[in-house]
mmCIF file as Biopython writes it, N, C-alpha, C and O atoms, coordinates in Angstrom:
data_model
#
loop_
_atom_site.group_PDB
_atom_site.id
_atom_site.type_symbol
_atom_site.label_atom_id
_atom_site.label_alt_id
_atom_site.label_comp_id
_atom_site.label_asym_id
_atom_site.label_entity_id
_atom_site.label_seq_id
_atom_site.pdbx_PDB_ins_code
_atom_site.Cartn_x
_atom_site.Cartn_y
_atom_site.Cartn_z
_atom_site.occupancy
_atom_site.B_iso_or_equiv
_atom_site.auth_seq_id
_atom_site.auth_asym_id
_atom_site.pdbx_PDB_model_num
ATOM 1   N N  . MET A ? 1  ? 93.170  82.655 99.340  1.0 0.0 1  A 1 
ATOM 2   C CA . MET A ? 1  ? 91.735  82.487 99.370  1.0 0.0 1  A 1 
ATOM 3   C C  . MET A ? 1  ? 91.316  82.144 100.794 1.0 0.0 1  A 1 
ATOM 4   O O  . MET A ? 1  ? 91.931  81.299 101.444 1.0 0.0 1  A 1 
ATOM 5   N N  . TYR A ? 2  ? 90.274  82.798 101.270 1.0 0.0 2  A 1 
ATOM 6   C CA . TYR A ? 2  ? 89.775  82.571 102.634 1.0 0.0 2  A 1 
ATOM 7   C C  . TYR A ? 2  ? 88.541  81.682 102.591 1.0 0.0 2  A 1 
ATOM 8   O O  . TYR A ? 2  ? 87.607  81.926 101.827 1.0 0.0 2  A 1 
ATOM 9   N N  . TYR A ? 3  ? 88.554  80.662 103.412 1.0 0.0 3  A 1 
ATOM 10  C CA . TYR A ? 3  ? 87.393  79.788 103.553 1.0 0.0 3  A 1 
ATOM 11  C C  . TYR A ? 3  ? 86.811  80.018 104.938 1.0 0.0 3  A 1 
ATOM 12  O O  . TYR A ? 3  ? 87.426  79.660 105.942 1.0 0.0 3  A 1 
ATOM 13  N N  . GLY A ? 4  ? 85.633  80.613 104.993 1.0 0.0 4  A 1 
ATOM 14  C CA . GLY A ? 4  ? 84.982  80.886 106.266 1.0 0.0 4  A 1 
ATOM 15  C C  . GLY A ? 4  ? 84.445  79.624 106.913 1.0 0.0 4  A 1 
ATOM 16  O O  . GLY A ? 4  ? 84.392  78.571 106.277 1.0 0.0 4  A 1 
ATOM 17  N N  . PRO A ? 5  ? 84.047  79.722 108.170 1.0 0.0 5  A 1 
ATOM 18  C CA . PRO A ? 5  ? 83.580  78.546 108.902 1.0 0.0 5  A 1 
ATOM 19  C C  . PRO A ? 5  ? 82.342  77.894 108.278 1.0 0.0 5  A 1 
ATOM 20  O O  . PRO A ? 5  ? 82.172  76.678 108.367 1.0 0.0 5  A 1 
ATOM 21  N N  . GLU A ? 6  ? 81.480  78.694 107.648 1.0 0.0 6  A 1 
ATOM 22  C CA . GLU A ? 6  ? 80.282  78.123 107.031 1.0 0.0 6  A 1 
ATOM 23  C C  . GLU A ? 6  ? 80.661  77.199 105.878 1.0 0.0 6  A 1 
ATOM 24  O O  . GLU A ? 6  ? 80.109  76.106 105.753 1.0 0.0 6  A 1 
ATOM 25  N N  . LEU A ? 7  ? 81.597  77.630 105.037 1.0 0.0 7  A 1 
ATOM 26  C CA . LEU A ? 7  ? 82.031  76.816 103.910 1.0 0.0 7  A 1 
ATOM 27  C C  . LEU A ? 7  ? 82.764  75.566 104.404 1.0 0.0 7  A 1 
ATOM 28  O O  . LEU A ? 7  ? 82.519  74.460 103.922 1.0 0.0 7  A 1 
ATOM 29  N N  . VAL A ? 8  ? 83.654  75.755 105.357 1.0 0.0 8  A 1 
ATOM 30  C CA . VAL A ? 8  ? 84.430  74.626 105.879 1.0 0.0 8  A 1 
ATOM 31  C C  . VAL A ? 8  ? 83.507  73.602 106.525 1.0 0.0 8  A 1 
ATOM 32  O O  . VAL A ? 8  ? 83.641  72.406 106.265 1.0 0.0 8  A 1 
ATOM 33  N N  . SER A ? 9  ? 82.578  74.045 107.361 1.0 0.0 9  A 1 
ATOM 34  C CA . SER A ? 9  ? 81.695  73.089 108.034 1.0 0.0 9  A 1 
ATOM 35  C C  . SER A ? 9  ? 80.779  72.401 107.035 1.0 0.0 9  A 1 
ATOM 36  O O  . SER A ? 9  ? 80.479  71.216 107.185 1.0 0.0 9  A 1 
ATOM 37  N N  . GLY A ? 10 ? 80.333  73.126 106.020 1.0 0.0 10 A 1 
ATOM 38  C CA . GLY A ? 10 ? 79.509  72.503 104.986 1.0 0.0 10 A 1 
ATOM 39  C C  . GLY A ? 10 ? 80.262  71.424 104.239 1.0 0.0 10 A 1 
ATOM 40  O O  . GLY A ? 10 ? 79.728  70.343 103.992 1.0 0.0 10 A 1 
ATOM 41  N N  . ARG A ? 11 ? 81.490  71.710 103.883 1.0 0.0 11 A 1 
ATOM 42  C CA . ARG A ? 11 ? 82.312  70.716 103.183 1.0 0.0 11 A 1 
ATOM 43  C C  . ARG A ? 11 ? 82.639  69.527 104.075 1.0 0.0 11 A 1 
ATOM 44  O O  . ARG A ? 11 ? 82.678  68.388 103.611 1.0 0.0 11 A 1 
ATOM 45  N N  . LEU A ? 12 ? 82.873  69.794 105.354 1.0 0.0 12 A 1 
ATOM 46  C CA . LEU A ? 12 ? 83.121  68.701 106.293 1.0 0.0 12 A 1 
ATOM 47  C C  . LEU A ? 12 ? 81.909  67.781 106.370 1.0 0.0 12 A 1 
ATOM 48  O O  . LEU A ? 12 ? 82.053  66.559 106.339 1.0 0.0 12 A 1 
ATOM 49  N N  . MET A ? 13 ? 80.720  68.360 106.471 1.0 0.0 13 A 1 
ATOM 50  C CA . MET A ? 13 ? 79.498  67.552 106.555 1.0 0.0 13 A 1 
ATOM 51  C C  . MET A ? 13 ? 79.294  66.732 105.280 1.0 0.0 13 A 1 
ATOM 52  O O  . MET A ? 13 ? 78.890  65.571 105.346 1.0 0.0 13 A 1 
ATOM 53  N N  . GLU A ? 14 ? 79.574  67.335 104.119 1.0 0.0 14 A 1 
ATOM 54  C CA . GLU A ? 14 ? 79.462  66.602 102.851 1.0 0.0 14 A 1 
ATOM 55  C C  . GLU A ? 14 ? 80.448  65.438 102.805 1.0 0.0 14 A 1 
ATOM 56  O O  . GLU A ? 14 ? 80.089  64.324 102.423 1.0 0.0 14 A 1 
ATOM 57  N N  . TRP A ? 15 ? 81.697  65.707 103.198 1.0 0.0 15 A 1 
ATOM 58  C CA . TRP A ? 15 ? 82.728  64.668 103.202 1.0 0.0 15 A 1 
ATOM 59  C C  . TRP A ? 15 ? 82.336  63.531 104.141 1.0 0.0 15 A 1 
ATOM 60  O O  . TRP A ? 15 ? 82.459  62.358 103.791 1.0 0.0 15 A 1 
ATOM 61  N N  . ALA A ? 16 ? 81.862  63.888 105.344 1.0 0.0 16 A 1 
ATOM 62  C CA . ALA A ? 16 ? 81.482  62.869 106.323 1.0 0.0 16 A 1 
ATOM 63  C C  . ALA A ? 16 ? 80.333  62.008 105.799 1.0 0.0 16 A 1 
ATOM 64  O O  . ALA A ? 16 ? 80.358  60.785 105.940 1.0 0.0 16 A 1 
ATOM 65  N N  . ALA A ? 17 ? 79.338  62.637 105.203 1.0 0.0 17 A 1 
ATOM 66  C CA . ALA A ? 17 ? 78.210  61.878 104.663 1.0 0.0 17 A 1 
ATOM 67  C C  . ALA A ? 17 ? 78.674  60.930 103.558 1.0 0.0 17 A 1 
ATOM 68  O O  . ALA A ? 17 ? 78.243  59.779 103.493 1.0 0.0 17 A 1 
ATOM 69  N N  . LYS A ? 18 ? 79.559  61.428 102.692 1.0 0.0 18 A 1 
ATOM 70  C CA . LYS A ? 18 ? 80.085  60.614 101.587 1.0 0.0 18 A 1 
ATOM 71  C C  . LYS A ? 18 ? 80.816  59.381 102.110 1.0 0.0 18 A 1 
ATOM 72  O O  . LYS A ? 18 ? 80.769  58.319 101.490 1.0 0.0 18 A 1 
ATOM 73  N N  . HIS A ? 19 ? 81.490  59.523 103.250 1.0 0.0 19 A 1 
ATOM 74  C CA . HIS A ? 19 ? 82.270  58.429 103.832 1.0 0.0 19 A 1 
ATOM 75  C C  . HIS A ? 19 ? 81.513  57.708 104.951 1.0 0.0 19 A 1 
ATOM 76  O O  . HIS A ? 19 ? 82.099  56.946 105.720 1.0 0.0 19 A 1 
ATOM 77  N N  . GLN A ? 20 ? 80.216  57.958 105.029 1.0 0.0 20 A 1 
ATOM 78  C CA . GLN A ? 20 ? 79.337  57.320 106.017 1.0 0.0 20 A 1 
ATOM 79  C C  . GLN A ? 20 ? 79.837  57.515 107.447 1.0 0.0 20 A 1 
ATOM 80  O O  . GLN A ? 20 ? 79.862  56.583 108.251 1.0 0.0 20 A 1 
ATOM 81  N N  . ILE A ? 21 ? 80.233  58.753 107.737 1.0 0.0 21 A 1 
ATOM 82  C CA . ILE A ? 21 ? 80.697  59.127 109.077 1.0 0.0 21 A 1 
ATOM 83  C C  . ILE A ? 21 ? 79.633  60.018 109.703 1.0 0.0 21 A 1 
ATOM 84  O O  . ILE A ? 21 ? 79.205  61.001 109.098 1.0 0.0 21 A 1 
ATOM 85  N N  . HIS A ? 22 ? 79.210  59.676 110.907 1.0 0.0 22 A 1 
ATOM 86  C CA . HIS A ? 22 ? 78.209  60.470 111.624 1.0 0.0 22 A 1 
ATOM 87  C C  . HIS A ? 22 ? 78.923  61.503 112.490 1.0 0.0 22 A 1 
ATOM 88  O O  . HIS A ? 22 ? 79.729  61.149 113.351 1.0 0.0 22 A 1 
ATOM 89  N N  . ILE A ? 23 ? 78.628  62.769 112.260 1.0 0.0 23 A 1 
ATOM 90  C CA . ILE A ? 23 ? 79.203  63.851 113.065 1.0 0.0 23 A 1 
ATOM 91  C C  . ILE A ? 23 ? 78.276  64.079 114.253 1.0 0.0 23 A 1 
ATOM 92  O O  . ILE A ? 23 ? 77.076  64.293 114.080 1.0 0.0 23 A 1 
ATOM 93  N N  . GLN A ? 24 ? 78.831  64.033 115.445 1.0 0.0 24 A 1 
ATOM 94  C CA . GLN A ? 24 ? 78.049  64.226 116.650 1.0 0.0 24 A 1 
ATOM 95  C C  . GLN A ? 24 ? 78.509  65.508 117.325 1.0 0.0 24 A 1 
ATOM 96  O O  . GLN A ? 24 ? 79.695  65.669 117.614 1.0 0.0 24 A 1 
ATOM 97  N N  . HIS A ? 25 ? 77.591  66.409 117.575 1.0 0.0 25 A 1 
ATOM 98  C CA . HIS A ? 25 ? 77.920  67.705 118.174 1.0 0.0 25 A 1 
ATOM 99  C C  . HIS A ? 25 ? 77.580  67.693 119.664 1.0 0.0 25 A 1 
ATOM 100 O O  . HIS A ? 25 ? 76.662  66.997 120.098 1.0 0.0 25 A 1 
ATOM 101 N N  . ILE A ? 26 ? 78.327  68.469 120.432 1.0 0.0 26 A 1 
ATOM 102 C CA . ILE A ? 26 ? 77.969  68.636 121.832 1.0 0.0 26 A 1 
ATOM 103 C C  . ILE A ? 26 ? 76.915  69.727 121.927 1.0 0.0 26 A 1 
ATOM 104 O O  . ILE A ? 26 ? 76.777  70.546 121.018 1.0 0.0 26 A 1 
ATOM 105 N N  . GLN A ? 27 ? 76.170  69.737 123.031 1.0 0.0 27 A 1 
ATOM 106 C CA . GLN A ? 27 ? 75.163  70.760 123.231 1.0 0.0 27 A 1 
ATOM 107 C C  . GLN A ? 27 ? 75.854  72.097 123.514 1.0 0.0 27 A 1 
ATOM 108 O O  . GLN A ? 27 ? 76.882  72.130 124.191 1.0 0.0 27 A 1 
ATOM 109 N N  . PRO A ? 28 ? 75.299  73.196 123.002 1.0 0.0 28 A 1 
ATOM 110 C CA . PRO A ? 28 ? 75.871  74.510 123.300 1.0 0.0 28 A 1 
ATOM 111 C C  . PRO A ? 28 ? 75.924  74.749 124.810 1.0 0.0 28 A 1 
ATOM 112 O O  . PRO A ? 28 ? 74.965  74.462 125.525 1.0 0.0 28 A 1 
ATOM 113 N N  . GLY A ? 29 ? 77.040  75.268 125.279 1.0 0.0 29 A 1 
ATOM 114 C CA . GLY A ? 29 ? 77.201  75.559 126.702 1.0 0.0 29 A 1 
ATOM 115 C C  . GLY A ? 29 ? 77.492  74.344 127.559 1.0 0.0 29 A 1 
ATOM 116 O O  . GLY A ? 29 ? 77.394  74.418 128.784 1.0 0.0 29 A 1 
ATOM 117 N N  . LYS A ? 30 ? 77.849  73.220 126.940 1.0 0.0 30 A 1 
ATOM 118 C CA . LYS A ? 30 ? 78.123  71.998 127.691 1.0 0.0 30 A 1 
ATOM 119 C C  . LYS A ? 30 ? 79.520  71.456 127.356 1.0 0.0 30 A 1 
ATOM 120 O O  . LYS A ? 30 ? 79.635  70.358 126.810 1.0 0.0 30 A 1 
ATOM 121 N N  . PRO A ? 31 ? 80.573  72.204 127.671 1.0 0.0 31 A 1 
ATOM 122 C CA . PRO A ? 31 ? 81.919  71.740 127.315 1.0 0.0 31 A 1 
ATOM 123 C C  . PRO A ? 31 ? 82.314  70.443 128.017 1.0 0.0 31 A 1 
ATOM 124 O O  . PRO A ? 31 ? 83.205  69.739 127.541 1.0 0.0 31 A 1 
ATOM 125 N N  . GLN A ? 32 ? 81.670  70.112 129.138 1.0 0.0 32 A 1 
ATOM 126 C CA . GLN A ? 32 ? 82.001  68.872 129.836 1.0 0.0 32 A 1 
ATOM 127 C C  . GLN A ? 32 ? 81.653  67.642 129.010 1.0 0.0 32 A 1 
ATOM 128 O O  . GLN A ? 32 ? 82.138  66.549 129.299 1.0 0.0 32 A 1 
ATOM 129 N N  . GLN A ? 33 ? 80.810  67.805 127.974 1.0 0.0 33 A 1 
ATOM 130 C CA . GLN A ? 33 ? 80.497  66.683 127.096 1.0 0.0 33 A 1 
ATOM 131 C C  . GLN A ? 33 ? 81.679  66.344 126.193 1.0 0.0 33 A 1 
ATOM 132 O O  . GLN A ? 33 ? 81.692  65.296 125.548 1.0 0.0 33 A 1 
ATOM 133 N N  . ASN A ? 34 ? 82.647  67.209 126.150 1.0 0.0 34 A 1 
ATOM 134 C CA . ASN A ? 34 ? 83.836  66.986 125.337 1.0 0.0 34 A 1 
ATOM 135 C C  . ASN A ? 34 ? 85.065  67.261 126.204 1.0 0.0 34 A 1 
ATOM 136 O O  . ASN A ? 34 ? 85.948  68.028 125.822 1.0 0.0 34 A 1 
ATOM 137 N N  . ALA A ? 35 ? 85.106  66.633 127.359 1.0 0.0 35 A 1 
ATOM 138 C CA . ALA A ? 35 ? 86.121  66.931 128.370 1.0 0.0 35 A 1 
ATOM 139 C C  . ALA A ? 35 ? 87.544  66.675 127.880 1.0 0.0 35 A 1 
ATOM 140 O O  . ALA A ? 35 ? 88.455  67.421 128.241 1.0 0.0 35 A 1 
ATOM 141 N N  . TYR A ? 36 ? 87.757  65.644 127.070 1.0 0.0 36 A 1 
ATOM 142 C CA . TYR A ? 36 ? 89.105  65.332 126.592 1.0 0.0 36 A 1 
ATOM 143 C C  . TYR A ? 36 ? 89.668  66.493 125.774 1.0 0.0 36 A 1 
ATOM 144 O O  . TYR A ? 36 ? 90.805  66.911 125.995 1.0 0.0 36 A 1 
ATOM 145 N N  . VAL A ? 37 ? 88.892  67.007 124.844 1.0 0.0 37 A 1 
ATOM 146 C CA . VAL A ? 37 ? 89.357  68.116 124.000 1.0 0.0 37 A 1 
ATOM 147 C C  . VAL A ? 37 ? 89.488  69.392 124.821 1.0 0.0 37 A 1 
ATOM 148 O O  . VAL A ? 37 ? 90.432  70.157 124.628 1.0 0.0 37 A 1 
ATOM 149 N N  . GLU A ? 38 ? 88.555  69.628 125.730 1.0 0.0 38 A 1 
ATOM 150 C CA . GLU A ? 38 ? 88.642  70.813 126.579 1.0 0.0 38 A 1 
ATOM 151 C C  . GLU A ? 38 ? 89.918  70.782 127.425 1.0 0.0 38 A 1 
ATOM 152 O O  . GLU A ? 38 ? 90.569  71.812 127.599 1.0 0.0 38 A 1 
ATOM 153 N N  . ARG A ? 39 ? 90.274  69.624 127.944 1.0 0.0 39 A 1 
ATOM 154 C CA . ARG A ? 39 ? 91.498  69.489 128.739 1.0 0.0 39 A 1 
ATOM 155 C C  . ARG A ? 39 ? 92.734  69.720 127.878 1.0 0.0 39 A 1 
ATOM 156 O O  . ARG A ? 39 ? 93.680  70.385 128.299 1.0 0.0 39 A 1 
ATOM 157 N N  . PHE A ? 40 ? 92.717  69.162 126.663 1.0 0.0 40 A 1 
ATOM 158 C CA . PHE A ? 40 ? 93.830  69.377 125.745 1.0 0.0 40 A 1 
ATOM 159 C C  . PHE A ? 40 ? 93.987  70.863 125.438 1.0 0.0 40 A 1 
ATOM 160 O O  . PHE A ? 40 ? 95.097  71.394 125.486 1.0 0.0 40 A 1 
ATOM 161 N N  . ASN A ? 41 ? 92.880  71.535 125.122 1.0 0.0 41 A 1 
ATOM 162 C CA . ASN A ? 41 ? 92.939  72.968 124.804 1.0 0.0 41 A 1 
ATOM 163 C C  . ASN A ? 41 ? 93.478  73.775 125.984 1.0 0.0 41 A 1 
ATOM 164 O O  . ASN A ? 41 ? 94.261  74.706 125.796 1.0 0.0 41 A 1 
ATOM 165 N N  . ARG A ? 42 ? 93.062  73.420 127.188 1.0 0.0 42 A 1 
ATOM 166 C CA . ARG A ? 42 ? 93.556  74.121 128.377 1.0 0.0 42 A 1 
ATOM 167 C C  . ARG A ? 42 ? 95.054  73.898 128.545 1.0 0.0 42 A 1 
ATOM 168 O O  . ARG A ? 42 ? 95.793  74.834 128.850 1.0 0.0 42 A 1 
ATOM 169 N N  . THR A ? 43 ? 95.499  72.673 128.349 1.0 0.0 43 A 1 
ATOM 170 C CA . THR A ? 43 ? 96.918  72.357 128.456 1.0 0.0 43 A 1 
ATOM 171 C C  . THR A ? 43 ? 97.725  73.174 127.461 1.0 0.0 43 A 1 
ATOM 172 O O  . THR A ? 43 ? 98.744  73.762 127.821 1.0 0.0 43 A 1 
ATOM 173 N N  . VAL A ? 44 ? 97.282  73.213 126.231 1.0 0.0 44 A 1 
ATOM 174 C CA . VAL A ? 44 ? 97.992  73.978 125.192 1.0 0.0 44 A 1 
ATOM 175 C C  . VAL A ? 44 ? 98.053  75.448 125.571 1.0 0.0 44 A 1 
ATOM 176 O O  . VAL A ? 44 ? 99.114  76.066 125.492 1.0 0.0 44 A 1 
ATOM 177 N N  . ARG A ? 45 ? 96.915  76.017 125.984 1.0 0.0 45 A 1 
ATOM 178 C CA . ARG A ? 45 ? 96.878  77.441 126.323 1.0 0.0 45 A 1 
ATOM 179 C C  . ARG A ? 45 ? 97.783  77.783 127.491 1.0 0.0 45 A 1 
ATOM 180 O O  . ARG A ? 45 ? 98.586  78.712 127.403 1.0 0.0 45 A 1 
ATOM 181 N N  . TYR A ? 46 ? 97.662  77.038 128.588 1.0 0.0 46 A 1 
ATOM 182 C CA . TYR A ? 46 ? 98.339  77.424 129.817 1.0 0.0 46 A 1 
ATOM 183 C C  . TYR A ? 46 ? 99.736  76.850 129.986 1.0 0.0 46 A 1 
ATOM 184 O O  . TYR A ? 46 ? 100.559 77.453 130.674 1.0 0.0 46 A 1 
ATOM 185 N N  . GLU A ? 47 ? 100.029 75.709 129.384 1.0 0.0 47 A 1 
ATOM 186 C CA . GLU A ? 47 ? 101.335 75.110 129.598 1.0 0.0 47 A 1 
ATOM 187 C C  . GLU A ? 47 ? 102.381 75.553 128.604 1.0 0.0 47 A 1 
ATOM 188 O O  . GLU A ? 47 ? 103.575 75.444 128.884 1.0 0.0 47 A 1 
ATOM 189 N N  . TRP A ? 48 ? 101.962 76.060 127.426 1.0 0.0 48 A 1 
ATOM 190 C CA . TRP A ? 48 ? 103.020 76.563 126.555 1.0 0.0 48 A 1 
ATOM 191 C C  . TRP A ? 48 ? 102.655 77.777 125.734 1.0 0.0 48 A 1 
ATOM 192 O O  . TRP A ? 48 ? 103.535 78.598 125.477 1.0 0.0 48 A 1 
ATOM 193 N N  . LEU A ? 49 ? 101.430 77.948 125.308 1.0 0.0 49 A 1 
ATOM 194 C CA . LEU A ? 49 ? 101.125 79.146 124.513 1.0 0.0 49 A 1 
ATOM 195 C C  . LEU A ? 49 ? 101.315 80.433 125.314 1.0 0.0 49 A 1 
ATOM 196 O O  . LEU A ? 49 ? 101.876 81.407 124.812 1.0 0.0 49 A 1 
ATOM 197 N N  . SER A ? 50 ? 100.848 80.428 126.550 1.0 0.0 50 A 1 
ATOM 198 C CA . SER A ? 50 ? 100.933 81.649 127.355 1.0 0.0 50 A 1 
ATOM 199 C C  . SER A ? 50 ? 102.278 81.813 128.053 1.0 0.0 50 A 1 
ATOM 200 O O  . SER A ? 50 ? 102.491 82.819 128.731 1.0 0.0 50 A 1 
ATOM 201 N N  . GLN A ? 51 ? 103.187 80.858 127.908 1.0 0.0 51 A 1 
ATOM 202 C CA . GLN A ? 51 ? 104.468 80.935 128.597 1.0 0.0 51 A 1 
ATOM 203 C C  . GLN A ? 51 ? 105.631 81.301 127.683 1.0 0.0 51 A 1 
ATOM 204 O O  . GLN A ? 51 ? 106.781 81.317 128.120 1.0 0.0 51 A 1 
ATOM 205 N N  . HIS A ? 52 ? 105.347 81.588 126.446 1.0 0.0 52 A 1 
ATOM 206 C CA . HIS A ? 52 ? 106.397 81.925 125.493 1.0 0.0 52 A 1 
ATOM 207 C C  . HIS A ? 52 ? 106.018 83.169 124.703 1.0 0.0 52 A 1 
ATOM 208 O O  . HIS A ? 52 ? 104.836 83.472 124.539 1.0 0.0 52 A 1 
ATOM 209 N N  . TYR A ? 53 ? 107.007 83.875 124.222 1.0 0.0 53 A 1 
ATOM 210 C CA . TYR A ? 53 ? 106.782 84.983 123.294 1.0 0.0 53 A 1 
ATOM 211 C C  . TYR A ? 53 ? 107.080 84.466 121.902 1.0 0.0 53 A 1 
ATOM 212 O O  . TYR A ? 53 ? 108.194 84.020 121.627 1.0 0.0 53 A 1 
ATOM 213 N N  . TRP A ? 54 ? 106.109 84.522 121.037 1.0 0.0 54 A 1 
ATOM 214 C CA . TRP A ? 54 ? 106.233 83.952 119.704 1.0 0.0 54 A 1 
ATOM 215 C C  . TRP A ? 54 ? 106.539 85.034 118.691 1.0 0.0 54 A 1 
ATOM 216 O O  . TRP A ? 54 ? 105.967 86.123 118.743 1.0 0.0 54 A 1 
ATOM 217 N N  . GLU A ? 55 ? 107.434 84.740 117.777 1.0 0.0 55 A 1 
ATOM 218 C CA . GLU A ? 55 ? 107.801 85.670 116.711 1.0 0.0 55 A 1 
ATOM 219 C C  . GLU A ? 55 ? 106.878 85.552 115.505 1.0 0.0 55 A 1 
ATOM 220 O O  . GLU A ? 55 ? 106.640 86.532 114.799 1.0 0.0 55 A 1 
ATOM 221 N N  . SER A ? 56 ? 106.353 84.332 115.271 1.0 0.0 56 A 1 
ATOM 222 C CA . SER A ? 56 ? 105.515 84.108 114.091 1.0 0.0 56 A 1 
ATOM 223 C C  . SER A ? 56 ? 104.636 82.895 114.292 1.0 0.0 56 A 1 
ATOM 224 O O  . SER A ? 56 ? 104.861 82.095 115.201 1.0 0.0 56 A 1 
ATOM 225 N N  . ILE A ? 57 ? 103.637 82.761 113.446 1.0 0.0 57 A 1 
ATOM 226 C CA . ILE A ? 57 ? 102.779 81.580 113.505 1.0 0.0 57 A 1 
ATOM 227 C C  . ILE A ? 57 ? 103.570 80.329 113.136 1.0 0.0 57 A 1 
ATOM 228 O O  . ILE A ? 57 ? 103.278 79.243 113.637 1.0 0.0 57 A 1 
ATOM 229 N N  . ASN A ? 58 ? 104.560 80.470 112.273 1.0 0.0 58 A 1 
ATOM 230 C CA . ASN A ? 58 ? 105.409 79.324 111.922 1.0 0.0 58 A 1 
ATOM 231 C C  . ASN A ? 58 ? 106.161 78.796 113.137 1.0 0.0 58 A 1 
ATOM 232 O O  . ASN A ? 58 ? 106.317 77.586 113.301 1.0 0.0 58 A 1 
ATOM 233 N N  . GLU A ? 59 ? 106.622 79.701 113.982 1.0 0.0 59 A 1 
ATOM 234 C CA . GLU A ? 59 ? 107.316 79.288 115.197 1.0 0.0 59 A 1 
ATOM 235 C C  . GLU A ? 59 ? 106.372 78.516 116.124 1.0 0.0 59 A 1 
ATOM 236 O O  . GLU A ? 59 ? 106.774 77.518 116.722 1.0 0.0 59 A 1 
ATOM 237 N N  . VAL A ? 60 ? 105.135 78.964 116.245 1.0 0.0 60 A 1 
ATOM 238 C CA . VAL A ? 60 ? 104.146 78.271 117.069 1.0 0.0 60 A 1 
ATOM 239 C C  . VAL A ? 60 ? 103.876 76.882 116.501 1.0 0.0 60 A 1 
ATOM 240 O O  . VAL A ? 60 ? 103.828 75.903 117.244 1.0 0.0 60 A 1 
ATOM 241 N N  . GLN A ? 61 ? 103.700 76.797 115.186 1.0 0.0 61 A 1 
ATOM 242 C CA . GLN A ? 61 ? 103.432 75.507 114.553 1.0 0.0 61 A 1 
ATOM 243 C C  . GLN A ? 61 ? 104.590 74.536 114.737 1.0 0.0 61 A 1 
ATOM 244 O O  . GLN A ? 61 ? 104.368 73.352 114.991 1.0 0.0 61 A 1 
ATOM 245 N N  . GLU A ? 62 ? 105.807 75.015 114.612 1.0 0.0 62 A 1 
ATOM 246 C CA . GLU A ? 62 ? 106.979 74.161 114.807 1.0 0.0 62 A 1 
ATOM 247 C C  . GLU A ? 62 ? 107.049 73.666 116.251 1.0 0.0 62 A 1 
ATOM 248 O O  . GLU A ? 62 ? 107.301 72.486 116.493 1.0 0.0 62 A 1 
ATOM 249 N N  . PHE A ? 63 ? 106.829 74.556 117.198 1.0 0.0 63 A 1 
ATOM 250 C CA . PHE A ? 63 ? 106.838 74.179 118.608 1.0 0.0 63 A 1 
ATOM 251 C C  . PHE A ? 63 ? 105.757 73.144 118.884 1.0 0.0 63 A 1 
ATOM 252 O O  . PHE A ? 63 ? 106.006 72.156 119.574 1.0 0.0 63 A 1 
ATOM 253 N N  . ALA A ? 64 ? 104.549 73.365 118.347 1.0 0.0 64 A 1 
ATOM 254 C CA . ALA A ? 64 ? 103.427 72.439 118.563 1.0 0.0 64 A 1 
ATOM 255 C C  . ALA A ? 64 ? 103.754 71.061 118.005 1.0 0.0 64 A 1 
ATOM 256 O O  . ALA A ? 64 ? 103.452 70.047 118.633 1.0 0.0 64 A 1 
ATOM 257 N N  . THR A ? 65 ? 104.368 71.022 116.833 1.0 0.0 65 A 1 
ATOM 258 C CA . THR A ? 65 ? 104.723 69.744 116.232 1.0 0.0 65 A 1 
ATOM 259 C C  . THR A ? 65 ? 105.726 68.994 117.096 1.0 0.0 65 A 1 
ATOM 260 O O  . THR A ? 65 ? 105.572 67.798 117.342 1.0 0.0 65 A 1 
ATOM 261 N N  . GLN A ? 66 ? 106.752 69.699 117.554 1.0 0.0 66 A 1 
ATOM 262 C CA . GLN A ? 66 ? 107.750 69.065 118.411 1.0 0.0 66 A 1 
ATOM 263 C C  . GLN A ? 66 ? 107.127 68.601 119.731 1.0 0.0 66 A 1 
ATOM 264 O O  . GLN A ? 66 ? 107.453 67.522 120.226 1.0 0.0 66 A 1 
ATOM 265 N N  . TRP A ? 67 ? 106.239 69.408 120.296 1.0 0.0 67 A 1 
ATOM 266 C CA . TRP A ? 67 ? 105.581 69.064 121.549 1.0 0.0 67 A 1 
ATOM 267 C C  . TRP A ? 67 ? 104.726 67.812 121.411 1.0 0.0 67 A 1 
ATOM 268 O O  . TRP A ? 67 ? 104.704 66.971 122.310 1.0 0.0 67 A 1 
ATOM 269 N N  . MET A ? 68 ? 104.022 67.685 120.288 1.0 0.0 68 A 1 
ATOM 270 C CA . MET A ? 68 ? 103.142 66.527 120.076 1.0 0.0 68 A 1 
ATOM 271 C C  . MET A ? 68 ? 103.922 65.233 119.932 1.0 0.0 68 A 1 
ATOM 272 O O  . MET A ? 68 ? 103.444 64.173 120.334 1.0 0.0 68 A 1 
ATOM 273 N N  . TYR A ? 69 ? 105.116 65.309 119.365 1.0 0.0 69 A 1 
ATOM 274 C CA . TYR A ? 69 ? 105.880 64.089 119.099 1.0 0.0 69 A 1 
ATOM 275 C C  . TYR A ? 69 ? 106.865 63.729 120.193 1.0 0.0 69 A 1 
ATOM 276 O O  . TYR A ? 69 ? 107.665 62.811 120.014 1.0 0.0 69 A 1 
ATOM 277 N N  . LYS A ? 70 ? 106.831 64.425 121.324 1.0 0.0 70 A 1 
ATOM 278 C CA . LYS A ? 70 ? 107.722 64.095 122.446 1.0 0.0 70 A 1 
ATOM 279 C C  . LYS A ? 70 ? 107.190 62.909 123.194 1.0 0.0 70 A 1 
ATOM 280 O O  . LYS A ? 70 ? 107.796 62.474 124.173 1.0 0.0 70 A 1 
#
């Protein structure tokens, strides 16, 4: 079963409201407002995703898990 972004984001917003969590969005076109995540994404892309040839998504997930726990 495929859950598109509209369904996922709707459910996330419902869950957050139920748990009294305020979701704060960055402004469109302003990635510097979320610099920590942008830096993490860049690190993942350039330091290991683009430097290896992957056989499967499972291999990527296993590598990511090991990388996070080092």
